[in-house]
C-alpha positions as CSV (number, residue, x, y, z in Angstrom):
1,M,-109.0,95.8,-6.4
2,P,-111.6,98.5,-7.3
3,V,-112.8,100.2,-4.1
4,L,-112.7,103.9,-4.9
5,F,-115.8,104.3,-7.1
6,W,-118.3,103.2,-4.5
7,F,-118.9,106.9,-3.5
8,G,-121.8,107.1,-6.0
9,W,-123.6,110.3,-5.2
10,I,-124.6,112.7,-2.6
11,L,-128.4,113.1,-2.4
12,G,-129.4,116.2,-4.2
13,T,-125.9,117.4,-5.2
14,A,-123.1,116.3,-7.4
15,A,-120.0,114.5,-6.0
16,P,-117.4,117.0,-4.8
17,A,-113.9,117.3,-6.3
18,P,-111.2,115.3,-4.5
19,V,-109.6,117.2,-1.6
20,R,-105.9,118.1,-1.6
21,T,-105.1,117.4,2.0
22,P,-105.8,114.2,3.9
23,Q,-109.2,114.4,5.5
24,I,-111.1,112.1,7.8
25,W,-114.8,111.8,8.1
26,L,-116.9,110.3,10.8
27,E,-119.5,107.8,9.6
28,I,-122.2,108.2,12.2
29,A,-124.9,106.2,10.6
30,D,-125.1,103.4,8.0
31,R,-127.7,101.1,6.5
32,Q,-130.3,103.9,6.4
33,T,-133.0,104.7,3.9
34,P,-132.7,108.1,2.2
35,R,-135.5,109.5,4.4
36,Q,-133.8,108.2,7.6
37,A,-130.5,109.6,6.5
38,R,-132.0,113.1,5.8
39,S,-133.6,113.0,9.3
40,I,-130.3,112.2,11.0
41,A,-128.4,114.8,8.9
42,D,-131.0,117.5,9.8
43,R,-130.7,116.6,13.5
44,F,-127.0,117.4,13.4
45,Q,-127.1,120.4,11.0
46,P,-130.6,121.6,10.2
47,D,-129.3,124.3,7.7
48,R,-126.6,122.1,6.2
49,H,-127.8,122.8,2.6
50,L,-126.5,126.4,3.0
51,G,-122.9,125.2,3.0
52,N,-119.9,127.5,3.8
53,R,-119.0,125.7,7.0
54,T,-115.8,124.3,8.3
55,Q,-117.7,121.1,9.1
56,Q,-120.5,119.5,7.1
57,V,-122.9,116.7,7.3
58,L,-123.0,114.5,4.1
59,I,-125.6,112.0,3.0
60,V,-123.8,109.3,1.1
61,D,-125.2,106.6,-1.1
62,P,-122.5,103.9,-1.9
63,G,-124.6,102.6,-4.8
64,T,-124.4,99.0,-3.7
65,G,-127.7,98.0,-5.2
66,T,-129.5,97.4,-1.9
67,E,-132.6,99.3,-2.9
68,G,-131.9,102.4,-0.9
69,Q,-131.2,100.7,2.4
70,D,-127.5,101.4,2.6
71,V,-127.4,105.2,2.7
72,R,-124.9,106.6,5.2
73,V,-124.4,109.8,7.1
74,W,-121.0,111.5,7.5
75,L,-119.7,114.3,9.7
76,G,-116.5,116.2,9.0
77,P,-114.0,116.7,7.7
78,F,-111.2,116.4,10.3
79,S,-107.5,116.8,9.7
80,R,-106.3,114.6,12.6
81,R,-107.4,111.1,13.7
82,V,-107.3,112.2,17.4
83,E,-109.6,115.1,16.7
84,A,-112.0,112.9,14.7
85,F,-112.1,110.1,17.3
86,S,-112.6,112.6,20.2
87,R,-115.5,114.1,18.4
88,G,-117.0,110.6,17.9
89,L,-116.6,109.9,21.6
90,S,-118.5,113.0,22.5
91,L,-121.3,112.0,20.1
92,L,-121.7,108.6,21.9
93,E,-122.8,110.3,25.1
94,D,-124.2,113.5,23.6
95,P,-127.3,114.3,25.7
96,V,-129.2,115.9,22.7
97,A,-128.1,114.0,19.6
98,P,-126.3,110.7,20.6
99,V,-125.1,108.2,18.0
100,A,-125.1,104.5,18.5
101,A,-121.7,104.0,16.8
102,F,-119.2,105.6,14.5
103,S,-116.3,104.7,12.4
104,L,-113.5,106.7,10.7
105,R,-113.4,107.0,6.9
106,R,-111.4,108.6,4.1
107,F,-113.3,110.6,1.6
108,D,-113.2,107.7,-0.8
109,G,-115.0,105.6,1.7
110,V,-112.0,103.5,2.8
111,A,-112.0,102.7,6.6
112,V,-109.3,104.4,8.6
113,S,-107.5,102.7,11.5
114,L,-106.9,104.6,14.7
115,Q,-103.1,104.8,14.5
116,V,-102.4,107.1,17.5
117,P,-99.1,107.1,19.4
118,G,-99.1,106.4,23.1
119,S,-98.3,110.0,23.9
120,S,-101.7,111.1,22.4
121,R,-103.9,108.3,23.6
122,G,-104.8,110.1,26.8
123,Q,-106.8,112.6,24.7
124,L,-109.1,109.8,23.5
125,R,-111.4,110.0,26.5
126,L,-115.0,110.7,27.6
127,A,-115.6,114.0,29.4
128,R,-115.9,112.5,32.9
129,V,-113.0,110.0,32.7
130,Q,-110.8,109.8,35.8
131,P,-107.4,108.1,36.2
132,P,-106.4,105.3,35.8
133,Y,-108.5,105.4,32.7
134,P,-108.6,105.5,29.7
135,Q,-106.5,102.4,29.0
136,L,-106.6,99.4,26.8
137,G,-108.5,96.3,27.9
138,V,-108.1,92.8,26.5
139,A,-110.9,90.2,26.1
140,L,-109.7,86.9,27.6
141,Y,-112.7,84.7,27.1
142,P,-113.6,82.9,23.8
143,Q,-116.8,85.0,23.5
144,V,-117.1,88.3,25.4
145,A,-120.4,90.2,25.5
146,G,-121.0,93.9,26.0
147,F,-124.3,95.2,27.5
148,I,-126.2,98.5,27.7
149,H,-126.3,98.4,31.5
150,P,-124.2,96.7,34.2
151,E,-126.0,94.3,36.5
152,A,-125.3,92.4,39.7
153,R,-125.5,89.2,37.8
154,L,-124.3,88.3,34.3
155,P,-127.1,89.0,31.8
156,R,-128.1,86.6,29.1
157,F,-125.6,86.4,26.2
158,L,-128.4,87.0,23.7
159,S,-129.1,90.4,25.2
160,A,-125.6,91.7,24.3
161,I,-125.3,94.8,22.1
162,V,-121.8,93.8,21.0
163,K,-119.7,90.6,21.0
164,L,-115.9,90.2,21.0
165,G,-113.5,87.4,20.5
166,Y,-110.4,86.2,22.3
167,R,-107.8,88.9,22.7
168,D,-109.9,91.6,21.0
169,E,-109.1,95.0,22.5
170,V,-111.3,97.7,23.9
171,W,-110.6,101.2,25.2
172,I,-111.7,101.3,28.8
173,Q,-113.2,104.6,30.0
174,G,-114.3,103.7,33.5
175,E,-115.7,101.1,35.9
176,T,-118.5,100.5,38.4
177,E,-119.7,97.8,40.7
178,V,-123.4,96.8,40.9
179,C,-124.8,95.0,43.9
180,E,-128.0,93.1,44.5
181,Q,-128.4,91.8,48.1
182,T,-125.1,89.9,48.8
183,Q,-124.1,89.6,45.2
184,C,-121.8,92.3,43.5
185,R,-120.3,92.3,40.0
186,R,-117.6,94.7,38.7
187,W,-117.9,96.1,35.2
188,F,-115.8,98.1,32.7
189,Y,-117.2,100.8,30.5
190,A,-115.4,100.7,27.2
191,V,-115.3,101.7,23.6
192,T,-115.3,98.8,21.2
193,P,-113.2,98.4,18.0
194,S,-114.7,99.9,14.9
195,P,-117.5,100.5,14.5
196,H,-116.9,102.3,17.8
197,R,-119.6,102.1,20.4
198,L,-119.9,102.1,24.2
199,A,-120.8,99.0,26.2
200,W,-120.3,97.5,29.7
201,F,-118.1,94.5,29.9
202,P,-117.8,92.1,32.9
203,A,-114.5,92.3,34.8
204,G,-112.5,89.2,34.2
205,H,-114.0,88.7,30.8
206,V,-112.2,92.0,29.9
207,V,-108.9,92.8,31.7
208,P,-107.2,96.2,31.8
209,V,-103.6,96.2,30.6
210,G,-102.7,97.7,33.9
211,N,-103.4,94.2,35.4
212,I,-101.4,92.2,32.9
213,R,-97.9,91.2,33.6
214,S,-95.3,89.4,31.5
215,Q,-93.3,86.4,32.8
216,K,-90.0,85.5,31.1
217,T,-87.7,82.5,31.3
218,P,-84.2,82.8,32.9
219,D,-82.7,83.5,29.5
220,G,-85.1,86.4,28.8
221,Q,-87.7,84.7,26.5
222,L,-91.3,85.6,27.0
223,E,-93.0,82.6,28.6
224,R,-96.5,83.9,29.3
225,Y,-98.7,86.7,30.3
226,T,-100.6,86.7,33.5
227,A,-103.5,88.8,34.8
228,V,-105.3,89.0,38.2
229,V,-108.5,91.0,38.5
230,R,-111.1,91.4,41.2
231,T,-114.5,90.6,39.7
232,G,-116.8,91.5,42.5
233,Q,-117.9,90.0,45.8
234,S,-120.3,87.4,47.2
235,D,-121.5,87.3,50.8
236,A,-119.0,90.1,51.7
237,V,-116.1,88.0,50.3
238,A,-114.2,89.4,47.4
239,T,-114.2,87.3,44.2
240,G,-111.4,87.3,41.6
241,V,-110.0,85.6,38.6
242,A,-106.3,84.8,37.8
243,M,-105.2,83.9,34.2
244,S,-102.2,82.8,32.4
245,F,-102.1,83.1,28.6
246,L,-99.9,83.6,25.5
247,G,-100.9,84.1,21.8
248,S,-103.3,81.6,20.5
249,R,-102.6,79.1,23.3
250,R,-105.7,78.4,25.4
251,P,-105.4,80.3,28.7
252,L,-105.5,78.8,32.2
253,R,-108.0,80.3,34.6
254,W,-108.4,80.1,38.4
255,V,-111.4,81.5,40.2
256,F,-110.9,82.3,43.8
257,R,-112.5,84.0,46.8
258,R,-110.6,86.0,49.6
259,K,-112.0,88.5,52.0
260,G,-110.5,91.9,51.5
261,F,-108.8,91.1,48.2
262,T,-108.3,94.1,45.9
263,E,-105.3,93.2,43.6
264,G,-102.4,90.8,43.3
265,R,-99.9,89.1,41.0
266,L,-100.0,85.5,39.7
267,S,-96.9,83.4,40.1
268,R,-95.9,79.8,40.0
269,Q,-94.3,78.6,43.2
270,E,-91.4,76.2,43.7
271,D,-93.6,73.2,44.3
272,G,-95.4,73.7,41.0
273,T,-98.5,75.2,42.5
274,W,-99.9,78.6,41.5
275,G,-100.7,81.5,43.9
276,V,-101.8,85.1,43.9
277,F,-99.4,87.3,45.8
278,T,-101.0,90.2,47.6
279,G,-99.8,92.8,50.0
280,S,-101.3,90.7,52.9
281,G,-100.1,87.3,51.9
282,T,-100.5,84.6,49.2
283,I,-103.8,83.1,48.0
284,S,-103.0,79.5,47.1
285,L,-104.6,78.3,43.8
286,G,-103.3,74.8,43.3
287,A,-101.3,73.2,40.6
288,G,-104.1,72.8,38.0
289,P,-106.5,75.5,36.7
290,S,-110.2,75.5,37.7
291,W,-111.1,76.0,34.1
292,L,-109.5,74.7,30.9
293,P,-111.4,75.4,27.8
294,V,-111.3,73.8,24.4
295,E,-108.2,75.0,22.6
296,S,-109.9,75.5,19.3
297,L,-112.0,78.4,20.8
298,F,-108.9,80.5,21.3
299,R,-107.5,81.6,18.0
300,S,-106.3,85.2,18.0
301,A,-104.9,85.5,14.5
302,G,-107.9,87.6,13.4
303,R,-108.2,89.6,16.6
304,R,-109.3,93.3,16.4
305,Q,-106.7,95.6,17.8
306,F,-107.6,99.1,18.9
307,F,-104.4,101.0,17.8
């Protein structure tokens, strides 16, 4: 499949010779006109035309025939994916020249996945991140929306800046809780799959992997995953969601309220009912879920994984 000759020309210069060592570039803008691309490039490196720098800003036209509306801006090169991604994270919250999104590219334009071992993932963080973050988060609704700002009540879906599908992953960087009178909602601040951008996601719609547990049958086979998350509070009573899911099977979901609840573990009891076990007792949920969605909404074959 021909994919390498899309790198048509760099505005004002000839295409450079292929590099000998693997290099990664940050695509910090796409779908730009030539004028817009030059403005963005000059913002990051006003004297970029002088050259002789370890990092450059390139203006790239893939030559797709879209009448000059698909020019792109690249920053780099980087020798390591961790280095490139960390630089992209810093640009998302840069106070002077922030970018809306970025993606990782090879010099021939092919997208690069973020294959980073677990031992190095702690480096992929915003400057102000504190434990237990960063960590993976999983979308557990059929459609999950990310927003610019967190609110005490769930914003309209149409106002979302990014949308995820069931079991898509995000890279959680922090959390907050927003209150309005007696209503509070918990949110996670996360980086989306490529093109990587920052957005706020409602707790419960996105669940940190630290809240996910696996349940196995007596012979050791994986039976299901479970998750319990505090989602906020209403009238001084904590609200939470408990879920049971596995693969493309539609999840079971229970919504509950309990004063003082912070965290717990979902488990099926001997009488067939479900409960959330906490340090101060058990929250009974009943035998059937409070929400059972249409199964066709939950197909995870095409889910976007972060690593």
